[in-house]
N, C-alpha and C positions, 0 to 999 in steps of 0.2 A: 505493501500500501504506500504511495506517494505522500511526502510531507502535509500537500492541500488536503487529502482525505483523511489524514490524522487529526488535522487541525478541526477537520467538520465534525470527526465523530466526538472529540472533545467539548467541541462548542455544545453535543446534541447530548451528552453525558447526564447533565442535572436534570432538564428537561424530561429526557426518556427517563430516568429512574425516577422521578415521581409521578410521571404518568402508568407507568408499571404499578408503583403503590396503589394509585386511584384504582387503574383493572382490577388488582388484586381483589381491592377492597369490595369493587362492586360484584365480580366473580363470587366473589365469597358470601357475599349476601344473596347471590342466585341460589346458594343449597340452602341458606337459610328459608327462601320461600319456599321451596318443596316443601322443608319441614314445620311449615305454618299450616294450623288446623283450620283456622279460618282466617283467611287475611280479608276476606269480605268487610269483616268487622271493624278493622283495623282503621283508625284515623289517619288519615294521608297527610304529611307534612307538606308535600310538592303539589304545588300551584296545578293545576290539571286548564292549559292554556286551550282555550277553543281558537280556532283558524279559521280562516275562510280561502285555503291555499285551492279548493274544487269548484270555488264559486257557492258553497253550501256551508253551512256550521257544523265542524266537527271538532272532535278532541283530537290535539296533534296523534296522539298515541293512533288512530284511526285510518289517517290519511296515506296510503300507499304511496309517498314520494319522501326523499331524502329532503327534511325540513328542520330548520331552527326557527325559533320564535323568540321575541324578548318583549317584556312587557314593558309598556314604555314609562311607567311610574318609576321601575329601577333601573333605568339607562344612564340617569345621570352619575349612580354611585360605581356603577362599573367605570365611568369616566367615557362613555359614549355622548358623544353628542353632535354626528353628523353620520353619513355613511361611509365616509374612510375610516371614523371608529368602527364599526360594524363589520370592516373589513378585516381586524384583527382576531376575531373569537370566532367565526365560523370556519368548519373544517375544508380545507380546501376553495378557500374562497381570499382572494387578495385584492383591495381597493386602491388604485394608484390615482394622481392627479398629473397632468401634464398638459394638455390642452393650449398651444401658445403660451404658457408660462401662467395660465390663470390658477388664481388661490382656490376659486369655487368651484373648481370641475370635479366627476366623482367617477373614475371608471373602472368599473365591477369585473373580474375575472373571476370564474367559476369553472373548476372545471378545467383550467387551461384554455376559456374562451375568455373574449372580452376584447375589446378594441381601446387603443390608447391614442385615438385622435379624435377630431370633433368639428371637421369640415362637415358641409351639407350633403355633400355626397356620401357620405360614411353614416354608416349604421350599427349601433353597439349589436354586442354579441348577448350581453343580459338586459332584460327589459327591468325599467323601474316605474313602477305604479304609485298612485297618491287618491288613494280612495277609488279605486276602479279605473283611476286615467292614468294612462300611458303618456309619460317623459320622453320627448322625442329627442332631445339634445341632451348631451353630456355636460355644459358650461351651464354652472348655475342648478348643478342637479344635486350637489352636496349639502340635502337639506338640510336646516333646522331640525332637530329630532325634539324640540321641547312639548310637553303636553301632548302627545299623542300616546293612540292607543295601544298600538302594539309595532314590531316589524317582523315580518315573514320572509326567508330567505328559503328559495327553493332551489334544489341544485337540480343538474339534468335538464334537458330540453322539459320545456313546455309549452310545444306547438299544439296541442288541441284546447286548450282551454285558454290558453295566452297568444297564440299566433305567431306571426313573425318576429325577430329580435329575440327572441328566446333560446337560443339554440343551445345556451350554457345554463340558463336558466332565468329566475325573476324574483325581482324585490318587490315586497308590497308592504308601502308604508299605510297604517289604517289609523288616524284621525280618530280624535273620543268626535262622538256625536252628541249633538244636544239631546238634555232630555229635563224634565224637572225638577231635579235637585239642585238647589240652590248650592252653588261653592264658588267661593273667590279665593283665589292662591297668587300671592306674591314672590318671587324667585330672585335673589340678589346674588352677587357673586362678584369678588374682587380678588386680584392675586398677582404674582411675578409676572414678568412680560407684559405689565402695564393693561392685566386683564380687568374689562370693565362690561360686566353682564347684566341686563334686568329683565325681566319676563313677568309679565301681567296674564292669568286667565281666570276667565267670568263667565259661569254657566248658571243657567235660571230659566225659569219657566215665568214666561209673559203672562197668557193666559191656560185653561185646562189642555188646548189646542196648539200652543204655540210657544215653543223653548229655544233661545238660542245660547251660543257660547260664542267668544272672541278672545284670541292670543294672538298679544305683541309684543315685540321686544327690541331690544338695541342689546348687538355683541361685538367689543371690540380687542384688541391683540397687537401690542407690537409688534415690530418685524425683528427680524435674525442680522442684519446687514445694512450698508447704506452704499448708496450710489457715489459713488465714491469721486465721478467724474462730473456730477450732474448737482453740485450745491442745492440750485430751487426744486430739486425735486421733491413732490407733497406727498410722499409716502417713503418710508424705508422698504429695505427687499423682505418680503413675506409679513407685512402688514395687512392684518384685515380688519373691515369695519362693516357691519351689515344690519339695516333695519328690516324688520318682518312683522307680516300681520296676517291673520286669518278668523275670516267671520262665518259664521254658519247658522242658519235659521234653518229651525225643523216645524212644519205642521202637519200635526197629527188629531184628524178628525173623530179618529177610533182605532184598535188596534189591527184595524187590515188593512190601513190605507197610510201611508207617511211621506212627506216632499220635504227635501232637504237642499239647499239653496247654500252653494259655497263660494266665496270668492275671498284669494289669498293673493299677496305681493309681496316682494321681497327688492331691497335694491342695497348691493353689496358696492363696495368699492376698497383699494388697499392696493399694494405694490407687488410689482411683477415679482414670482414665487424664484427662491434661492435655486442658482443654478450656475456651473461653470463649464469653460470648454479646455478640452485637452486639443493642442493646436498637435495637426503631423508636421515634424520641422524634419523629415526625411528629405534630401534635394529633389524629389519627384513629386511633392506634398503642395499643393496648390496657393496655400498661403506662403509655403516656405519662398514660393518661387514668383508671387508678386508682388506688388507695393501697398505700402501704407498709402491712406486716402483720409482727407481730411485734417482736423488740428490733431497736433502739433504736423510741421511739415510733414511730406513722406521720405521715408528714413531708410529703404530696406525692405527686405520680408518681417512678415509678422511673426513674431515667436510667445512660446509661453511665457514670457516676463513682462508681456503687454495686459496680459488676463491678470485681474485682481487677485493677490496674494491669498487673502483668505476667501477661503469658495462660496462665503456666505455674505461676500460685499459683492458691487458687480461694479464690472468699470467701464460699461458702457458711457457716450458719450450722446446719446442719442434720446432724448426726454422723453418720446414722445412712446418710449416701450416702456417706461419707467413706471406705468398707474395703469392698473387694470378695473375693469367695472363690469356689473350686470345688473341687470335689472328683467324681473319678471313677473307676469300676472298672469290669475288665470281667476274663471267664474264656471263652477260645476251644478248640474241639477241632476237629482238623483230622487226617482219616484220607486216605490215599491208598494206593490200591492196585493193582498191576499183575495183573491176572488172567490176563492171556497178553500172547503178544510184541505184541499189536496193540490192544489192550484195557485201561484203565484207567477206574477211578472213583477221585473225589474228594469229600469230603463236608467242609464247613463247618459249625460250630455254634456259639452263640456268646449272651451273655447280657452287655448294658452297662448301667450304670447313672450318672447324672450329676444335681447339682444346681449351684446357683450361687446367690449373693446378689451383687447390684450396684443400680444405679439412679442417675439422674441428677437435680440440680436444675438445671433447665433457666435459670432465671433468674440461674444463679452469681452472688449473693448471700446478703447475711446474712439478708433478710426470708425467710417463709414465703409464699410465693408459688407456684411450681411445683415442686417437688419430687418425686423419684416411688421411693421406696426399693422394691425390687423382691427377689422370690425365684423361682426356678424347679426343674424338676426334672425330670426323662424318666428311663422305662427301657423299653429295647430288646430284642428277642428275635429270631433271624433263623438261620434253615436254608438251604443249597443242596447240593443234589447233582447230582453232575457226573457225566457218561459220554462219554469221551474216545476216540478210534480212528483205524486207518487201516487201507484197504481199497485197497489197492497204490496208485493215483496218488491217491485221494481221502482225505482226511483232516477229521474234524468235531470238534468241541465242541456240547455238547447239556446240560440238566438244567434242573430245575425250584428254585424261590424262592421263598421266605416268610419277610414282616419285618411284626411288631407293634411299634406304640410307644404308651406311653400318660405323658403328660405336661400338666404345668399351670405355669402365671405366676401370681403375686399381688402386686399391688399392693392399698393399704389403710392398713394400719399405719403411721401415720405420714406416709402421703401427702396432698400438697396441689394444687389445682388453684386459680390466683387466689384463693387463702387459704382456699378451702374445701377439705370432705373429700373425696376423690378414690378411686376405687374401679376395680379390673378386675381379674377373675376370668375365666381361661380353662382349659379343660378338652378335650383333646381323644383319642381314640383311633383310632389309623390303623391299617388292616392293607394289606398290599400283598403279592400272589401273582403269578407268572409264569412262563412255562415259553419256552425257548431253544433254537436250534440254530442251529449255524453250521457250514456245509461250504466245504470246499476241494477243488481240483483243478490235479493239473499239467499242464497241456494239454502242454506240451515241459519241458527240464532247465531252461528260462529263463523260462517264463510260467506265473505261477499265476494263479486265480482264485479267487473266492471270494464268498458270499453268505450270508446270515443272516435270520433272524425273531423275533422276540419277542414273545409275547404277555401283557399287563401288565390286570391288574386289582387296584383299589384303590377302598377305602373308607374315610371320614373320620365319624366322632358327634364332635360340638364344641358345647360350652355357654359361652356368655358372659354375664358378668353386669357391667353398668357401673355399679350401682347401682341401677337400675330392674326389678329381677326379672331371675332367670336366663331366657336366650334358649336353646335349643337348636336342633339342625340338625342332618342330617347328607344326605350325597353319597356316590356310587359313579360311577367312571367305568373304560373299557376303553380298551384301543389297543394298535394291532400296531406295533411299530417293524419297520424291516428296513434292511438295507446290503448293497451291492455295492461290489466291487473287483477288481480287475486288478493284477499285479505283474510287472513284467519286467525280466531282468535284462541288462545292456549288454554288450558285449563288454567293457569296459574295467571291468566290474565292478560300475557303476553301478545301482541300481537306480531304476525309472521303475513311477511309480503312479498311479492313478485311483481315487477313490473316491465314492459315494454314500452318506451316513449319515444315520438320520433320531435324532431323539432325543424324549422324552417327557416331560412331566411331570402329575401330576394337579391338579386345580384347588384352591385357596387360598381359607378363609373368611380374612375381614378379622381384623389384627391387634388393631387397637384400634377396636373397633366403636362406638364415641359417637355414630355417626350414629344408635344407636337413640334416642337422645333425642328425632327429631323424625321418625325413619322407622322405626318397630318390623319393617319387611320387609327392611331392607337387610342383615343376618344370612346371607347364602348365599353360596356358593361358588362361583370362577371355573370357568371351563371347562376342558378339556383345553387344554395347552401345548402345541404340535407343531413340532419342527424338523426343515428338510431341510437337507443339507451337501452342496455338489459342490467335489470337491477335484482336485488333481493335485500330484504333487510329484517332487520328484528327489533323492536320498540316496546316499549310498556313501562310500568311500574312494577317491579320484582318484588319489593315490599313496599310499607308505606314509607319508608326510611331513602329508598333508593328507585330512580330511573334512568332508561339508559336507554341507546338507539344504537345501531348499527347496522350501516349499511355496503354493500359490494357492487362495484358496477363497471360496464365495460360500453364504452362510447363510440361509435363510429363517425365519423364526419368525411363527408366528399364535398369536393368543391368549394374547400375555404379558403378565402384570402389571407395570405398573410401579408403586410403593409412592409414593402421593403423601401426607403428614403436615399436618396442619394442626390450630390448636387449635379445638376447637368446643365446643358446650355439654356440660359436663361432663367433657371432659377433653381429652387430647391424639388427635384422630382420624389414623385413618390408614387410607386406604383403597386399591383397587385401580384404576388407567387401563388398561385392557386394549389393548392396541397391536399392530399387524403391524409386525416388524422386518427389515430385509433387512442385511446384514455383510459386506463383502467386502475381502480385504485379502491380503497377502503376508507371510512368515515364513521368516528365515535364521537359519542356525547353522552356526557352520565351526569345525575346529581346526586349525591348521596348526605344525608344528614348523619353525621359521625355519631351527633348528641344532637338533645334539643336545640341547643344555639350554633350549636359549629357542623355549618353546612360546605360540600366541597363540588363546585362545578367545572368539570373535563370535559375539553375536544381534543381530535387525534383526527388528521386528514394526509393520507398518504397518496397520491398519484403518479402513475408512470406514463409517458406521452411517448409514443412512436410517431413520427411522422416520415412519410414515403423521403426518399431521395429526388433532389430535382436540380438537374443539370449539375449532375456530380458533386452535388452538394446535398447534405443531410441538413434541414433547418431542424428549429425545433420552436416549441411552444414558447412564446415570448410571457415573460411578468408571471410565470406559473413554477411556485416553491414545489418540490417533492414533498415536502414534508412541511404541515401547518400545528399546529398546537397552541391550546393555553389551557391554565390551572387559575381559576377562582376559589380560595379559600375566604370565607367567611364567619365571622362568631360574633352572636350577639349575647352582650351581658346586661343580665335583668338584675334591677338593685331592689333594696326590700321596700323602696317607695313606688317599686312601679315605672320609674323613670329605665330607660335602655341606653346601652354605648354598644353600636354595631362599627368592627371593625372588620375591613375588606382589602383583600389582594388579588389584583387581576396581573398574569404573567402572560404573553403573546410571545408566542413563535414564528418566524418565516423562515423558512429556507434560503439557501441562496439559487439564484434565477437570472436567466438571459433578459436582457432590456429590449430585447428584440430577436426576430427568429432565424441568429446565429449564434451558433456554439463555435466558431473559430477563435481561439483563445489569443489570436493575435487583434481582434476587432479591440478588445477590452469590454464587452459589455455584461461582462459576468457580476450581479452586484450580490453584496455580501448578506450571509444569513443575519437577520437579527432577534436581537428579544428587547423588549418593552416590559415596563414595570410601572402601574396604575396601583393608588392604593386611595382609599377614602375610609375618614372617622368620623362618624355621625352621634350626634345626641339627639334625644327625644326627653323632653320632660314628661311625667306623667301627669296626665289629664290635664295637657295642655295642644295648643293647635299648631306648634313652628317645631323647626329643627334644622338645628346647626351642625355642620359640617365640615372637617378639614379635609383638603383634599390635593393629590400629587398625581399629575401626568408624566407618564416619560421621566421618572423619577429619578433616573439614574443618567437623563441627558444624552441618549443613544440618537448619534449624529448618523443618517444614512440614506444611500441612494434609493429615489423612488422609482427611477428609469433612467436608461440610459440611449443612447442613438448614435450610433456610426454613420456620418456619411460618406465615409472615405476622405476627406479633406480634415475633417476633425470630430471628435467625441465631446458630446453633449451629456451630462451628468448632471439630471435634474431631481434635486435633493430633496430632503423632508421640510416639512416646516410644522412640525410638530416637538420642537424641542420643549426640555422640562419645565414644567409650571406648578407651582406650588399657591394654594390660596384657602379661602374662607368662603361656602355657600349656603345662605340663609333663607329658608321656605317658610313663608306663613301662610295659614289655612282660615279665611274668618267668613 
């Protein structure tokens, strides 16, 4: 074994030892479960979370899908404030951020599938939904997760019920619905790195039929570095500031009908995220043989000494790229009607708009070489109508779906490539239509089988201009997705399931088609992307003190496009490398009450990805660690007067991974493994409505690479923006 592998083994020794201990605890608990004489009468300490992953309410153990769920009220204690944090605690999930250096983007990768780009001609492989509404764009998607009901992470293709762009999985964010309960909650947070956060949530009934809730907040955090050559920059590197709000109104004249109108908006701004550039200084490197441009005067080739010495500082001389912003707003209307004891309908209609400003200075120096100020916007409209019901031992979910998105990206104003003018204009209009049905049947009280099918029809029209005239193209795709599953409840209450799931994604046009300079025919879309997943799993409560889930999967992808970016004539060229990929692995989660006050949650994911050789090179799945793990012990101490103190530690591990689809060591895109630790100590007084907590996030101040990209002339190292933070959180209900 070489020294690199030895180092990796040493790094894994501690987390794997702890996970082995946790697994041993759970497995020994299974023996106790078999010896229990009447486990049904035991009082469970573990919350049975109800999820809507299959568009029907089910206890999480009964869903024949690998799924993780987080209760909204417990997210802050675990150090989870956005989707990036969720990616630290779910097996085989990794959430990165890149998207032209924006601090608000969220790029989920599940089981080796995701997308690091953000331009309008690209689509993510993991879909994100808020209250049943699909979010089409990844910039601005890093949602603030205050005062929500729960988060559901579905792993594996979800093509039947969730449609296109869910070939890797789906993430559901479910907000709190209005009801007649009167609740007012204020949360204040302050800490190091200039953290200032305030959040207000109000829920109340206006009449017997009308209720509402409102959530509004402000969140600010300082940056990690300075723009050393732009003294008048408005924000520091990595600085964030966000204002957000959400209002929901519910009209429920009776128990069988309800109408919920929800509006939300956010306004985010801040500094370009931390990154640095490694210049290729060999005599054939483009920067080495070129000349500096701008002030100071040209004086030979660009060198690594021109980049900021501190990688969290930025040496750009272009003020236009120092600031990022995003604004988004949406409105949705959800109607539920139970028109008989056995049949119900649901309609979800939404309209969303988003826009952003961002852009990188790729060379990371004061010279006007490669910098790309960028703007983009998108408007989407969607509608879904469901008909659901029961026929004796049969149940079904069915519906029709329509989605339209119009968006654009613009580079050109103040944009430069190799010191010359640069232009990129992308426009796309995409429409998706689908019809779906899923039917379940209870063969016995303990055995349920289900099957579903979905027909998808998609069309895209796109226009690209890279400075040599607009090129227009359009294409359409159709696909039938399916799933089959069986779920069997064992005598001890555990649930054994097996499933076959397929997923689908429509083709995509090139994101940065500077290939047009040499090949005017290159602006064409890729073929359908298809995925089929075979999975077996076991989950449920072993005893009243122990729950667990384990899943084994094998997924096959056809016509999967990997994004490959290089410098080319006219600009930064991104093309699709189409591959076949096979992913197989195992996922584990468990919760154990060691004592009444001591709880231990663990997760473990392992994935092995094979990609077919392309042109003599074997690509790798980008941003996909082979091993993911987390350990979260918590202890609640109840005092004699009824007050309580809860101490919690959350440990997260992500193994090494490649930043792009190449494993060539010479490309230097291998990202090291990382271990992150959060802590939370909260105090709840007896008979009081307030809580105070001391928190620490990334308490050992682990600095790590979030992504890497090699263009052939230089390597972009996109770095983390979640350095250590310590502070106080206060919450009051009244």
